[in-house]
C-alpha positions as CSV (number, residue, x, y, z in Angstrom):
1,M,-36.1,0.1,59.2
2,L,-34.7,-2.1,62.0
3,H,-35.6,0.5,64.6
4,L,-39.2,0.7,63.1
5,L,-39.5,-3.1,63.2
6,I,-38.3,-3.2,66.8
7,A,-40.8,-0.5,67.8
8,T,-43.6,-2.5,66.1
9,L,-42.5,-5.6,68.0
10,L,-42.6,-3.8,71.3
11,A,-46.1,-2.4,70.5
12,A,-47.3,-5.9,69.5
13,G,-46.1,-7.3,72.7
14,A,-47.6,-4.7,74.9
15,A,-50.7,-6.8,75.8
16,A,-48.9,-10.1,76.0
17,P,-47.4,-11.5,79.2
18,T,-44.4,-9.5,80.2
19,F,-40.9,-10.9,80.3
20,D,-41.0,-11.1,84.1
21,E,-44.4,-12.8,84.0
22,A,-43.1,-15.4,81.5
23,K,-39.9,-15.9,83.4
24,A,-41.9,-16.7,86.5
25,D,-44.6,-18.8,84.8
26,P,-43.5,-21.3,82.0
27,S,-47.1,-21.5,80.7
28,K,-46.9,-17.9,79.6
29,R,-43.6,-18.2,77.7
30,M,-44.9,-19.1,74.2
31,A,-47.4,-16.3,74.4
32,H,-44.8,-13.8,75.3
33,L,-42.5,-15.0,72.5
34,A,-45.3,-15.2,69.9
35,A,-46.3,-11.6,70.6
36,H,-42.7,-10.4,69.8
37,L,-41.6,-12.9,67.2
38,D,-44.7,-13.6,65.1
39,P,-44.6,-10.1,63.5
40,L,-41.1,-11.0,62.2
41,I,-42.4,-13.8,60.0
42,Y,-42.2,-12.8,56.3
43,N,-45.3,-13.0,54.1
44,K,-45.2,-11.4,50.7
45,D,-48.7,-10.1,50.9
46,K,-49.6,-9.9,54.6
47,N,-46.2,-8.9,56.1
48,P,-43.7,-7.8,53.4
49,N,-41.5,-6.2,56.1
50,G,-41.0,-9.5,57.9
51,L,-37.5,-10.9,58.1
52,I,-37.7,-14.6,58.9
53,K,-39.3,-17.8,57.7
54,A,-40.1,-19.2,61.1
55,W,-39.1,-19.2,64.8
56,Y,-38.7,-22.0,67.3
57,Y,-38.5,-21.9,71.1
58,V,-36.0,-24.8,71.3
59,A,-36.0,-24.9,75.1
60,D,-39.3,-26.7,74.6
61,E,-38.8,-30.4,73.4
62,K,-41.6,-30.3,70.9
63,Q,-40.4,-27.0,69.4
64,L,-36.8,-28.4,69.3
65,A,-38.0,-31.4,67.3
66,E,-39.8,-29.1,64.9
67,A,-36.7,-26.9,64.5
68,Q,-34.5,-30.0,63.8
69,E,-37.0,-31.3,61.2
70,A,-37.2,-27.9,59.5
71,I,-33.4,-27.7,59.3
72,R,-33.2,-31.3,58.1
73,A,-35.7,-30.4,55.3
74,V,-33.3,-27.6,54.1
75,F,-30.4,-30.1,54.0
76,K,-32.5,-32.6,52.1
77,A,-33.7,-30.0,49.6
78,E,-30.0,-29.1,49.0
79,G,-29.1,-32.7,48.5
80,R,-27.0,-32.7,51.7
81,E,-29.1,-34.7,54.1
82,F,-26.2,-37.1,54.7
83,F,-24.4,-34.2,56.4
84,Y,-27.2,-33.2,58.7
85,A,-26.4,-35.6,61.5
86,K,-22.8,-34.3,61.5
87,E,-23.6,-30.6,61.5
88,V,-26.8,-30.4,63.6
89,K,-25.0,-30.2,67.0
90,N,-23.0,-27.2,65.8
91,I,-26.1,-25.4,64.6
92,F,-27.6,-25.4,68.1
93,A,-24.3,-24.9,70.0
94,P,-24.3,-21.1,70.0
95,L,-27.5,-21.1,72.1
96,E,-25.4,-22.4,75.0
97,S,-23.9,-19.0,75.4
98,P,-26.2,-16.5,77.3
99,V,-25.3,-13.7,74.8
100,K,-26.4,-15.9,71.8
101,R,-29.4,-17.4,73.4
102,V,-31.3,-16.3,70.2
103,S,-29.5,-17.3,67.1
104,P,-30.5,-17.1,63.4
105,W,-29.8,-20.1,61.2
106,Y,-29.3,-19.9,57.4
107,S,-28.0,-22.4,55.0
108,D,-24.4,-21.8,54.2
109,R,-25.6,-21.5,50.6
110,V,-27.4,-18.3,51.3
111,S,-25.5,-15.2,50.3
112,A,-25.9,-12.0,52.3
113,G,-27.9,-9.3,50.6
114,N,-30.2,-11.5,48.5
115,A,-33.2,-11.0,50.8
116,T,-34.2,-14.7,50.9
117,H,-36.3,-14.5,54.1
118,S,-35.1,-18.1,54.8
119,C,-33.9,-17.5,58.4
120,L,-35.0,-20.0,61.0
121,L,-34.8,-18.1,64.3
122,L,-33.7,-20.5,67.1
123,V,-34.7,-19.2,70.5
124,G,-33.1,-20.9,73.5
125,D,-33.9,-20.5,77.2
126,V,-34.0,-16.7,77.2
127,F,-35.9,-16.8,80.5
128,S,-32.9,-18.1,82.3
129,L,-31.2,-14.7,81.6
130,A,-31.0,-12.2,84.5
131,S,-33.2,-9.5,83.0
132,E,-35.4,-8.4,80.1
133,D,-32.6,-6.1,79.0
134,E,-30.3,-9.1,78.6
135,A,-33.0,-10.9,76.5
136,R,-33.4,-7.7,74.4
137,S,-29.6,-7.6,73.9
138,V,-29.7,-11.1,72.5
139,L,-32.8,-10.7,70.3
140,E,-32.6,-7.1,69.1
141,D,-28.9,-6.1,69.3
142,Y,-27.5,-9.5,68.1
143,A,-30.0,-11.8,66.4
144,L,-32.1,-9.2,64.6
145,T,-29.1,-7.2,63.5
146,L,-27.5,-10.3,62.1
147,V,-30.7,-11.2,60.2
148,K,-30.9,-7.7,58.8
149,L,-27.3,-8.0,57.6
150,K,-28.0,-11.3,56.0
151,E,-31.1,-10.0,54.3
152,N,-29.8,-6.6,53.1
153,G,-26.0,-7.0,53.1
154,L,-23.3,-4.8,54.6
155,K,-21.9,-1.4,53.5
156,V,-18.8,0.0,55.1
157,G,-17.7,3.4,54.1
158,D,-17.9,3.6,50.3
159,L,-17.5,-0.2,50.0
160,E,-20.3,-2.8,49.8
161,L,-20.2,-6.5,50.5
162,D,-20.5,-8.5,47.3
163,A,-21.3,-11.9,48.9
164,N,-21.7,-13.4,45.4
165,I,-17.9,-13.5,45.3
166,P,-17.2,-17.0,46.8
167,A,-14.4,-15.8,49.2
168,L,-16.5,-13.0,50.6
169,K,-19.6,-15.2,50.8
170,L,-17.5,-17.6,53.0
171,V,-16.1,-14.9,55.2
172,S,-19.4,-13.1,55.6
173,N,-21.2,-16.2,56.5
174,K,-18.6,-17.6,58.9
175,S,-17.3,-14.5,60.7
176,L,-17.8,-11.0,59.3
177,L,-21.5,-10.6,59.8
178,P,-21.6,-12.3,63.2
179,L,-18.7,-10.1,64.2
180,W,-20.5,-7.0,63.1
181,A,-23.6,-7.9,65.1
182,Q,-21.6,-8.8,68.2
183,S,-19.6,-5.6,68.2
184,G,-22.9,-3.7,68.2
185,Q,-24.2,-5.9,71.0
186,L,-21.1,-5.2,73.0
187,E,-21.3,-1.5,72.2
188,A,-24.9,-1.3,73.6
189,A,-23.9,-3.1,76.8
190,I,-20.8,-1.0,77.4
191,K,-22.5,2.3,76.8
192,G,-25.4,1.2,79.1
193,T,-28.1,1.2,76.4
194,R,-28.7,-2.3,77.7
195,K,-28.5,-2.7,81.5
196,V,-26.8,-6.0,81.7
197,S,-24.8,-7.8,84.3
198,D,-21.0,-7.7,84.5
199,A,-21.0,-11.5,83.8
200,F,-23.1,-10.9,80.7
201,K,-20.6,-8.2,79.6
202,K,-17.7,-10.5,80.2
203,E,-19.3,-13.2,78.1
204,L,-20.0,-10.7,75.3
205,E,-16.3,-9.8,75.2
206,A,-15.3,-13.5,75.1
207,Q,-17.8,-14.4,72.3
208,Y,-16.7,-11.3,70.3
209,L,-13.1,-12.3,70.6
210,A,-13.8,-15.8,69.5
211,T,-15.5,-14.6,66.3
212,H,-12.7,-12.0,65.9
213,T,-10.2,-14.8,65.8
214,I,-12.0,-16.6,63.0
215,Y,-12.3,-13.3,61.1
216,A,-8.6,-12.5,61.6
217,R,-7.6,-15.9,60.3
218,Q,-9.8,-15.6,57.2
219,Y,-8.6,-12.0,56.6
220,A,-5.0,-13.1,56.9
221,Q,-5.6,-15.9,54.4
222,E,-7.1,-13.6,51.8
223,K,-4.2,-11.2,52.3
224,K,-1.8,-14.0,51.6
225,V,-3.6,-15.0,48.4
226,F,-3.3,-11.4,47.3
227,D,0.4,-11.1,48.3
228,D,1.1,-14.2,46.3
229,N,-0.5,-12.7,43.2
230,N,-1.0,-9.0,43.6
231,E,-2.0,-8.6,39.9
232,N,-5.4,-10.3,40.7
233,T,-7.8,-7.3,40.7
234,L,-10.7,-9.4,42.2
235,Q,-8.5,-10.4,45.1
236,K,-7.6,-6.8,45.6
237,E,-11.3,-6.0,45.8
238,I,-11.7,-8.7,48.4
239,V,-8.8,-7.5,50.5
240,D,-9.8,-3.9,50.3
241,F,-13.2,-4.6,51.6
242,L,-12.0,-6.9,54.4
243,T,-9.4,-4.3,55.4
244,E,-12.1,-1.6,55.6
245,C,-14.2,-3.9,57.8
246,W,-11.3,-4.6,60.0
247,K,-10.4,-1.0,60.5
248,T,-14.1,0.1,61.1
249,D,-14.9,-2.7,63.5
250,H,-11.7,-2.0,65.5
251,A,-12.4,1.7,65.6
252,R,-15.9,1.0,67.0
253,V,-14.7,-1.2,69.8
254,E,-11.7,1.0,70.6
255,A,-14.1,3.9,71.0
256,L,-15.6,2.0,73.9
257,G,-12.3,2.3,75.8
258,F,-10.7,-1.0,74.7
259,K,-7.4,-1.7,73.2
260,Y,-6.4,-4.8,71.1
261,T,-3.3,-6.8,71.9
262,L,-2.1,-9.6,69.5
263,T,-1.5,-12.5,71.9
264,N,-0.7,-15.2,69.4
265,K,0.5,-14.3,65.9
266,E,0.3,-17.9,64.6
267,T,-3.3,-18.3,65.5
268,N,-4.4,-14.7,65.0
269,E,-5.7,-14.4,68.6
270,Y,-6.2,-11.0,70.3
271,S,-7.2,-9.9,73.8
272,L,-9.3,-6.9,74.8
273,E,-8.2,-4.7,77.7
274,K,-9.5,-1.4,79.0
275,K,-7.3,1.5,78.1
């Protein structure tokens, strides 16, 4: 389904300004993005295969203000408007990294697999990236993969994410689903599916490891809860799923020629090195 959607996006953008044209001429940027991103917008009747609620090119001041207002409206609807000012900076922070220049935003209250179509897709300055392949890495390999995981959930082996379990909802929102998308993005870059610069690859590794650290900490915490009460069958289910995810993700990255080294046991930090 995701590959079909991407093919549709590419076809839709065929007559629009190219990436290189938009990179050279700021007046063509919105048209370029609209051709690729408008088909993503969900409409129950007109576009049931859409994934997102809206997209915003936040490198543009007017679009940034609209994105901020849309996010504020979600906070207000949830009775959390007081927290908006404190959290808004962190919402836009991922866009500072070139490998996350397009980032989906969902309320933390959204559980993976519930097909809410509530994503606000935040698009940073993708035209400062070195090439169209780097832009596609960010949009297709990272952002759209993450949106698809949020909408449809995640199945690993014979186990399926039940994000209605509070602990798994927290882990999936904060680290697991971003990690899954990032490892796929890294895989495409290392294999050459995306022709990206060495600097871009280096940043991919760094961002993946940052998310990996968060996941490792959450995973360790859930294992400790189980170790303290190993008669808790629900906690066993949580740990079993997270263990399968840990093993599968590591196998995927190790197959790219990397090896993991635990560099700080207390903080659950790892390094990646070529074998």
